[in-house]
C-alpha positions in Angstrom: 19.1 -0.8 -21.6 18.6 -3.2 -24.5 21.1 -5.6 -23.1 19.5 -5.5 -19.7 16.0 -6.1 -21.0 16.9 -8.7 -23.6 19.6 -10.7 -21.9 19.9 -10.2 -18.1 16.2 -9.9 -17.5 15.5 -12.9 -19.7 17.9 -15.3 -18.1 15.7 -16.1 -15.0 12.4 -16.0 -16.9 12.0 -19.7 -17.3 12.6 -20.4 -13.6 10.2 -17.5 -12.7 7.5 -19.0 -15.0 7.6 -22.3 -13.0 8.4 -21.4 -9.4 8.0 -18.5 -7.0 11.5 -17.2 -6.4 12.5 -16.3 -2.9 12.4 -12.6 -2.1 16.2 -12.5 -1.4 16.9 -14.0 -4.8 14.6 -11.5 -6.5 16.4 -8.7 -4.7 19.8 -10.1 -5.7 18.8 -10.3 -9.4 17.5 -6.7 -9.2 20.7 -5.7 -7.6 22.7 -7.2 -10.5 20.6 -5.3 -12.9 21.0 -2.0 -11.0 24.8 -2.5 -10.7 25.1 -3.3 -14.4 23.2 -0.1 -15.3 25.0 2.3 -12.9 28.5 0.9 -12.4 31.6 1.7 -14.4 33.2 -0.9 -16.8 36.2 -1.0 -14.5 34.1 -2.4 -11.6 33.9 0.9 -9.7 30.6 1.3 -7.8 28.8 4.4 -8.7 25.9 6.3 -7.2 22.4 5.3 -8.3 21.0 8.6 -9.4 17.4 7.4 -10.0 15.4 5.0 -7.7 14.6 1.6 -9.1 10.9 2.2 -8.6 11.1 5.1 -11.1 13.1 3.0 -13.6 10.5 0.3 -13.6 7.7 2.6 -14.6 6.6 2.4 -18.3 8.3 4.8 -20.7 5.0 6.6 -21.2 5.0 7.5 -17.5 8.6 8.8 -17.4 10.4 5.5 -16.5 12.7 3.3 -18.5 10.4 0.3 -18.7 12.5 -2.2 -16.7 10.6 -5.0 -15.0 10.3 -5.4 -11.3 11.6 -9.0 -10.8 9.2 -10.0 -8.1 6.1 -8.6 -9.7 7.2 -10.2 -13.0 7.6 -13.5 -11.3 4.0 -13.3 -9.9 2.7 -12.3 -13.3 4.2 -15.3 -14.9 2.7 -17.6 -12.3 -0.6 -15.9 -12.8 -0.4 -16.8 -16.4 -0.3 -20.5 -15.4 -3.3 -19.9 -13.1 -5.2 -18.2 -15.9 -4.5 -21.3 -18.1 -5.9 -23.6 -15.4 -9.0 -21.4 -15.2 -9.6 -21.0 -19.0 -8.6 -24.5 -20.1 -9.6 -26.9 -17.3 -9.3 -29.9 -19.6 -5.6 -29.5 -20.4 -3.3 -32.0 -18.9 -1.7 -29.6 -16.5 -5.0 -28.4 -15.1 -6.4 -31.9 -14.7 -3.3 -33.2 -12.9 -3.0 -30.2 -10.5 -6.6 -29.8 -9.7 -7.0 -33.5 -9.4 -4.2 -33.5 -6.8 -4.9 -30.3 -4.9 -8.5 -29.3 -5.5 -10.6 -32.3 -4.3 -13.6 -30.6 -2.6 -13.1 -26.9 -3.6 -12.7 -25.0 -6.8 -9.4 -23.7 -8.0 -10.3 -20.1 -7.1 -11.1 -21.0 -3.4 -8.6 -23.6 -2.5 -5.8 -22.8 0.0 -2.3 -24.1 0.0 -1.8 -27.1 2.2 1.3 -28.0 4.2 2.0 -30.9 1.9 1.7 -28.9 -1.3 4.6 -28.7 -3.7 6.6 -25.5 -4.1 5.3 -25.2 -7.7 1.7 -25.4 -6.6 2.2 -22.8 -3.9 3.7 -20.5 -6.6 0.7 -21.0 -8.9 -1.6 -20.1 -5.9 0.5 -17.0 -5.4 -0.1 -16.1 -9.1 -3.8 -17.0 -8.7 -4.1 -14.5 -5.8 -3.0 -11.8 -8.2 -5.8 -12.8 -10.6 -8.3 -12.8 -7.8 -7.6 -9.1 -7.0 -8.2 -8.2 -10.7 -10.8 -10.6 -12.0 -14.2 -9.4 -13.1 -17.0 -10.6 -15.3 -18.3 -8.9 -18.4 -22.0 -9.4 -18.7 -22.3 -9.2 -22.5 -25.7 -10.2 -23.7 -26.6 -11.8 -20.4 -27.3 -15.4 -21.6 -24.5 -17.0 -19.5 -25.2 -14.9 -16.4 -27.6 -16.0 -13.8 -28.9 -13.4 -11.3 
């Protein structure tokens, strides 16, 4: 389990933090993880006794704590989208919003047909943020009603 989480799951992390991986590739990576976990050292294919959905649950909920590859990919891209939201003056945010967000804000812009693959991935991560964003009122000085 340690080897799977520290080595095999970490290998595609850099690519997943930059680009949205195709679903087929995510399924293939997940298949390699499952086969490494269940198969014999001689290469014999064994039966998977526990579903991957259960293995990806946190340990506190009875799972083994493995990451779902596709969801982890979206979370890494949401991290870039969060950086664009929180630090709009950083170079990455200025370049990307300057190129793709002319008349709209980053939260409301849609992917265009001429958008790069990297930008489409960031928008996919942004969509994850949009489903979970909220605003804490605090003392109310920055909130207009």
